[in-house]
C-alpha positions in Angstrom: -0.1 0.0 0.1 1.3 3.5 -0.9 1.9 6.1 1.8 -1.4 8.4 2.0 -3.6 6.1 0.2 -7.3 5.9 1.8 -7.7 2.2 3.5 -10.8 0.7 4.3 -10.7 -2.2 6.7 -14.7 -4.4 7.5 -15.3 -6.6 10.7 -17.9 -9.2 9.9 -19.1 -11.3 12.4 -21.5 -13.7 11.5 -24.9 -13.5 13.8 -23.4 -10.4 15.8 -23.3 -6.8 15.9 -21.7 -3.8 17.2 -20.6 -1.9 18.6 -17.4 -2.9 17.2 -13.7 -2.8 18.7 -10.9 -2.4 16.8 -6.9 -3.3 17.8 -3.7 -1.5 16.2 0.0 -3.5 16.8 -2.2 -5.2 19.8 -3.3 -2.0 21.6 -6.9 -1.3 22.1 -7.7 1.7 19.4 -11.2 2.6 19.5 -14.9 1.2 19.5 -17.5 2.1 16.4 -21.2 1.5 16.0 -20.3 0.6 12.1 -18.5 -2.7 11.2 -15.7 -0.7 8.8 -12.7 1.6 9.8 -11.4 4.1 7.4 -8.0 5.4 7.4 -5.3 7.3 5.6 -2.1 5.2 6.1 1.2 6.8 6.8 2.9 3.9 8.2 3.1 0.0 8.4 0.9 -1.1 11.4 -1.1 -4.5 12.3 -4.9 -4.6 12.8 -7.7 -6.9 14.5 -11.2 -6.4 15.5 -14.2 -8.3 17.6 -17.6 -7.6 18.2 -20.6 -9.4 20.3 -23.1 -11.7 19.8 -26.0 -11.6 22.3 -24.0 -9.0 24.5 -20.9 -11.1 24.8 -17.6 -10.2 23.0 -16.4 -12.4 20.2 -12.9 -13.4 20.0 -9.9 -11.3 18.3 -10.2 -11.8 14.5 -7.2 -13.1 12.4 -4.5 -10.3 12.0 -4.4 -8.1 9.1 -0.8 -6.3 8.2 -1.2 -3.0 6.1 2.8 -2.6 5.0 3.2 0.6 3.6 5.4 1.9 1.2 6.4 5.4 -0.6 4.4 6.5 -3.9 6.6 5.6 -6.8 7.5 8.2 -9.2 7.6 7.8 -13.0 10.5 8.5 -14.8 10.0 10.0 -18.2 12.9 10.3 -20.4 13.3 11.0 -24.3 15.2 9.6 -27.4 17.1 10.4 -29.2 18.7 13.3 -26.8 20.1 16.3 -28.0 18.5 18.6 -30.7 15.3 17.5 -32.2 14.4 18.3 -35.9 11.2 18.6 -37.6 10.5 15.2 -39.5 12.5 13.2 -36.7 11.3 10.1 -35.1 10.9 10.6 -31.0 10.2 8.5 -28.4 9.6 9.2 -24.7 9.7 6.3 -22.4 7.9 6.2 -18.7 9.3 4.0 -16.3 8.2 3.4 -13.0 11.6 2.2 -11.1 11.6 -0.6 -9.0 8.4 -2.0 -10.5 8.2 -4.2 -13.3 6.4 -3.0 -16.8 3.8 -5.2 -16.7 2.4 -3.8 -13.5 1.5 -0.8 -15.0 -0.7 1.2 -17.4 0.4 4.6 -18.5 -1.1 7.8 -18.9 0.5 10.8 -21.1 0.4 14.9 -21.0 1.0 17.4 -23.2 1.3 21.0 -21.2 -0.9 19.7 -18.5 -3.4 18.1 -20.8 -4.2 14.6 -21.4 -3.4 13.2 -24.8 -3.5 9.3 -24.0 -5.3 7.7 -21.2 -4.0 4.9 -19.7 -2.8 2.2 -21.8 -0.5 -1.0 -21.4 2.5 0.6 -23.6 4.7 2.4 -21.8 6.6 4.1 -25.0 5.1 7.4 -26.7 6.3 7.6 -30.1 5.5 9.9 -33.4 6.9 12.5 -35.9 8.1 15.7 -34.4 7.1 18.6 -36.2 7.4 22.0 -34.9 3.7 22.5 -33.8 4.7 19.7 -31.3 7.0 21.6 -29.0 5.5 21.3 -25.6 6.3 19.9 -22.1 5.4 16.1 -21.5 4.9 14.3 -18.7 3.7 10.6 -17.8 2.2 8.9 -14.8 1.3 4.9 -14.3 -2.0 3.5 -12.9 -1.4 -0.3 -11.2 -3.4 -3.0 -12.6 -3.9 -5.1 -9.7 -5.4 -1.9 -7.6 -6.1 1.2 -9.8 -3.4 2.8 -7.7 -1.4 5.7 -9.1 2.1 6.7 -9.3 3.7 10.1 -8.9 3.5 12.5 -11.5 6.9 12.2 -14.1 9.7 14.7 -14.3 8.6 17.1 -17.1 10.5 16.6 -20.6 10.6 19.4 -22.7 10.4 18.9 -26.6 11.9 21.4 -28.6 11.4 20.8 -32.4 13.6 23.0 -34.8 13.3 23.5 -38.2 15.0 20.6 -40.7 18.3 22.1 -41.1 19.8 22.5 -44.7 23.9 22.3 -45.1 25.8 24.4 -47.5 28.2 23.4 -49.9 31.5 25.2 -50.5 34.7 24.6 -52.6 38.4 24.8 -51.6 39.1 26.8 -54.3 37.0 29.1 -56.6 36.9 28.7 -60.5 38.0 25.8 -62.8 39.8 22.8 -61.6 42.7 21.8 -63.7 42.8 18.0 -64.2 45.4 16.3 -61.8 45.4 18.7 -59.1 43.2 18.2 -56.0 39.7 20.0 -54.7 38.2 19.7 -51.1 34.2 20.1 -51.2 32.9 21.4 -47.4 29.3 20.4 -46.4 28.7 22.8 -43.2 26.0 22.6 -41.0 24.8 25.6 -39.0 24.7 23.3 -35.6 27.0 20.9 -33.9 28.3 18.4 -36.0 28.8 15.9 -33.3 27.3 12.6 -34.1 26.8 13.5 -37.7 27.7 11.8 -40.7 27.9 13.1 -44.5 26.7 11.9 -47.8 27.5 13.1 -51.0 25.9 12.7 -54.4 26.1 14.0 -58.2 23.8 13.1 -61.1 25.8 10.6 -62.5 26.1 8.3 -59.2 23.1 6.0 -58.2 24.3 5.8 -54.5 25.7 8.2 -52.2 29.4 8.4 -50.7 29.3 8.5 -47.2 32.2 10.1 -45.1 32.3 10.5 -41.4 33.9 14.2 -41.7 32.2 17.0 -43.4 34.5 17.5 -46.1 34.8 15.3 -49.6 38.5 15.4 -50.8 39.2 14.5 -54.7 43.1 14.2 -54.2 43.8 13.7 -57.9 41.1 15.1 -60.3 39.7 13.7 -63.5 37.4 15.1 -66.1 34.6 12.5 -64.7 35.0 14.1 -61.5 33.1 17.3 -62.9 29.6 18.0 -62.4 26.9 19.0 -60.2 27.8 17.8 -56.5 25.1 18.0 -53.8 25.8 16.9 -49.9 23.5 16.3 -46.9 24.2 14.9 -43.2 22.3 12.0 -41.2 22.4 10.7 -37.7 20.5 8.0 -35.9 18.9 4.5 -36.4 17.2 4.7 -38.4 18.8 7.5 -40.3 17.5 11.1 -40.3 18.8 13.1 -42.8 19.0 17.1 -43.5 18.2 18.7 -46.8 20.2 18.4 -49.3 22.5 21.5 -50.0 21.9 23.8 -53.1 24.2 22.4 -55.9 27.5 23.1 -56.7 29.4 22.6 -60.2 32.5 21.2 -59.9 34.2 22.3 -63.7 37.0 20.1 -64.9 39.2 21.5 -67.5 42.8 19.9 -69.1 45.9 21.4 -67.6 47.6 24.0 -70.0 51.1 23.4 -71.1 53.5 26.2 -70.1 55.5 27.2 -73.1 59.4 28.8 -72.4 60.3 31.3 -75.1 63.8 33.2 -75.2 64.3 36.5 -76.4 66.0 37.9 -79.0 67.1 34.4 -79.7 68.5 31.2 -78.6 72.3 31.5 -79.9 73.6 34.5 -78.0 76.8 35.4 -77.1 78.4 35.8 -73.6 77.6 38.7 -71.8 74.5 39.3 -74.1 71.2 40.2 -72.1 68.3 37.6 -73.0 65.0 37.3 -72.0 63.4 33.8 -70.6 59.3 34.5 -71.1 57.2 31.5 -69.4 53.6 31.5 -71.2 50.5 29.3 -70.2 48.7 28.7 -73.7 45.0 29.3 -73.1 45.3 31.6 -70.0 46.0 35.3 -69.3 48.9 36.1 -67.3 47.6 38.0 -64.5 46.3 34.4 -63.7 49.3 32.6 -62.7 52.1 32.9 -61.0 55.6 31.8 -61.8 
């Protein structure tokens, strides 16, 4: 019996009547005209009763022990923990610690309003949207006697807009064949726990990385094209939006040509000028 519960003891005597006498812990407690005794229990005690038949007292009844324990408190948890985004699957779990799950039915409240009456399921799952941001609590009701637990702690669910990463390159302009390029997939939030996925139209599947960057060490012409990225975490995986597309333009490496002025046949002491020209490229685009 939970502390604070109200309990009624009944003294039944075949052929007998009142007044009824009540014994608590082997000490006389009180008499009553009624054959019942209602008490609000605060600690464990042992009770007996007796009455009268034709003016003579009966024997004492068998002893009844009221064992009092603290009313259990429900504990509410939310998975996944951390920041929650729109479209993500979330699960609340209501636990009556120290008691078997099968002993209880579970009740759910959102912002103090009941959203699910007592059910067998101690888990409450749904797809998060921003309108479901609220404070949630739960409680339990014992199957055997309909006694209730204390209400759980409050868990606040805050649902954020589904994120969209930004895809940026390590260098601007066309990438020369054979050079390297690094694409970065930037999330404006903590990146811990996220994996990153990269795709371009010619790929049938995404490339997965543990880091938020994707490096192509020796670019080929076939590596050119539109790239997009997204991030994902959890099991099952929750994905962000795809980034905007970024075009990687790969060109053949131009050839450098050296010329000598005035001529390659010169006399000792003569001044010559060497000129390095990148064919197909402007002079201001290069360092030499």
